[in-house]
N, C-alpha and C positions, 0 to 999 in steps of 0.2 A: 392483442397482447395485454390490453388493459385488465381483463378479468384475472389473468395470470399474475400481473403485477400487483393488483390489490390483495390477492390471496397470499402472495409471497411476503408482502410487507406486513400483513396481519400476523403471519407465522413468525416473522423476525421479531416483531414487537412483543409477542407473547412468550418468547423463548426464555425460560427461567435462567439458563446459563448466561445468556446475553445480558439479561437484566443485572445479574451479579457482576459481570464484567464492566457494565456501565458504572455501577456503584464503586468498584475498585478504581476505575479511571478517574472519577471525580475526587476520590480520596488522594490519588497521586498528585493531581493538579493542585489540590488544596495544600499539599506539603511544600509547594514551591517557595512561598514567602518564608516559611519556617526554616527550610534547609539553606536557602540562599543567604539568610541573615548571618550564617556562620562564616561567610566569606569576609575577609578582612578589608579587601580593596575593591573587588569587582563584583559587587552584589547584584547590580542591574544586569551585567553580562551573564552572570551565573543564572539569574532568574530566567532570562531569555533562553539560554541554552537548555536548561532543565525543562522549561515549558515546551519548547520545540521537540525535545527528546521524548517527553511523556506523551505528547499528542501523536508523534510518529509511532511510538510503541503501541498506543491505543489502536490506531488505524491498522497497524500490522496484525494485531491479535484479531480484530474484527474481520479483516480481509481473509486471513487464513481460516478462521472458524467458519465464516459464512460461505466462502468459496468452496470449502471442502465438504460442506454438509448440505447445501441447497439441492443438488441433484441426487447425491447419495441417499439422503433421507427419504426422498420420494420413491426411489427404487427399492430401498430396504423395506418400506412400509407398503409397497405396491400401490402408491398413489399415482405413479406414472401412467398406469393403464387407464385409469379414469380420466386423467388430464389429457392424454393423447387421444382418447375416444371423442373428444370435442372437435368441432370443425377448425382445428388448428394444427399446423405441422410441428415437427420437432424443432425446426429452426426458430419458430416463434416462441415455443416453450423455453428453449435455452436462452434466447435473447431476453425474455421476460425475467428469467432467473438472474442474469447479469444486471439487468436494469434495476431490479429491486435491490440487489446488493450495492450497486453504484449509488442509488438514491439514499440508502441508509448510511453509507460511508460519507456521502456529501453532507447529510444532516448532522452526522456525528462530528465531522470536521468543523462545521460551523459552530456547533454547541461547545465542543472542546476548545475551539479557538477563542470563543468569547470568554470562557472560564480562564484560559491561559492569559488573555489580555488583562483580565481583572487581577490575576496573580502577579503579573509583571508590573502593572500600575501600582499595586499595593507595595511591592518591594521597592520600587523607585521612589515612592512618596516617603517611605520610612528612611531610606538611605539614598539621597539624590546623587546622581552621577553627572559629571560634566559632559558626557557624551549623550546626545539626544537619542531617544528610543526610535528605532527605525520601524515604525508601525507598518509602513507599506512593504518593506522587505520581509517583515515577519509574516504578513499575510501572504506574500508571494511564496515564501518558504513552505508555509502550510498548504497552499494550493498545489505546489509541486509534489509535496508528500502525498496529497490526495490522489494525484494522477499516478504516482508510483504504486500506490496500493490498489488502485483500480486495475492496473495492469497485472499486479500479483493475483488479485481475485479472478481475473480472466484466466490466468494460467492454472489456478487451482480448479476452476470449473472445467478447463480442458482436460486435466488429469482425471477428474471424476467421470468423464465420459468413457474412459477405458478401464476404470478401476471398479472393484467390487467391495471395497472397504473404505472406512474413513481415514485410516492411518496413512495409506499410500498417498492420497492427495495432500494431506496436511504436511507430512514430512518431506515429500518430494517438492512441494511448493516452497517450504522453508529452506530446503537445500539450494534450490534455484535462486531464492532471494539472497541467501548468504553469498553464494558464488557471484551473482550479478552485482552485489554491492561492492565486492572486492575486485571485480574483473578489470576496472580501469587502472588501478594501481599495479596489478600484476602485468597487464599489457604494457604499461609504461616501463616497468622494470625489464621486461623481456626485450623491449625495443631500445633500451639504453645500452651503454658500453658494457656494463656488467652482464646483461642478458646475452650478449654475443658470445660469452664463454660457454653457454649451454649448447647442447647438441642441436643441430638444425631441425631434426625431427621434433624434438620437444618444443622448440620455439614455434614451429608451425602448428603443432597441436594446440598450444596455448592461444595462439592468435585465432585459430579456427573456433575454439570454444568462446573466445571473446566476442566474435561476430555472431555466434548462434544464440547464446543466452542473452537475456535482456540486460542492458547496462543501467542498473538502478542508480548508479552514481551520477548519471546525467541529470537527475532530479534533485540533487542536493544543493540547496542554497542557504544552509544554516550559517555558514561563515559570514556571508553578506548581511544576514539578519542580525547577527550578534554585534558585529563591528561596522562602522560606517565605510564599507568598501563598495565602490560603484559596481553594479552588475552589468554584464554584457547582454544587450537585448538579443543578440544572435544566439546566445546560449539558451535564452528563454524560448525563442522560436524553434530552435533545434529540439528542445525537450518536448514542446507541444507536438511538433511533427512526428517525432520519434514515438510518442505515446499513441497518436492516432494510427500510424502505420502498423506498429507492432501489435496493438490491441485488436485492430481489425483483422490482422492475419491470425492471431490466436483464436479469436471467436469464430472466424471462418473455418479454421481447422477443427475446432471443437464441434461445430455444427456438422461438418462432413463426417467426423468419426461417430458422433452420436446417431446420425441418420443411418449408419450401417451397423449399429449395435443391436444384437438380439436381446430383447428384454424378456427373459423367461422367469 
């Protein structure tokens, strides 16, 4: 897997589009102290919220772009034939693709997180707040966001194993992400007294979709990071277990589908 991983990382770092995205990302984070200063009362809270939102958006773009292009670009340029002619199977090839995306996302999360810490610290120094900054919870929120987008990247790679274009994995993964981000609220509404007014078939379909698509809301810890709200350790353990189980299943399905695909 190591040769594949090194080649993939080299391609990621040399990609001009990705370099432009990195520059835009740094510009967004640099705007945090400027924009948060317009708040009249909660400057620190706004700085933390904006920093977490910008880091989350950055990782979302990276996960969608890389997950949708890693396999598709090799197939489009016929690099896959040369890669698979080496003494390595398709499973190793696909896992190396995901590992390279995961490593880049992790490095990006660390770098963007350090920049966000600097922006938050700068905002809090100019306009001190009586509420202490929850550095540990901010780090936890960013770590959970990283897991969320690693899962999204795995889903994008899964779609590329059956797709012949870039657009289907990108927009299909984006649609799954949007649906999975809102699935918890929809499920709670359907399960409430107001949801019981819906037809039983509709409620059953909503609950079925809720259990099938990934629940990205399980990785959201932004509220605890912005305000001094104690977090539930069981919630963290559930998110970690959910990530491991769901990502393993998605990658196993991707390997199974890719091993049966005819590369012509």
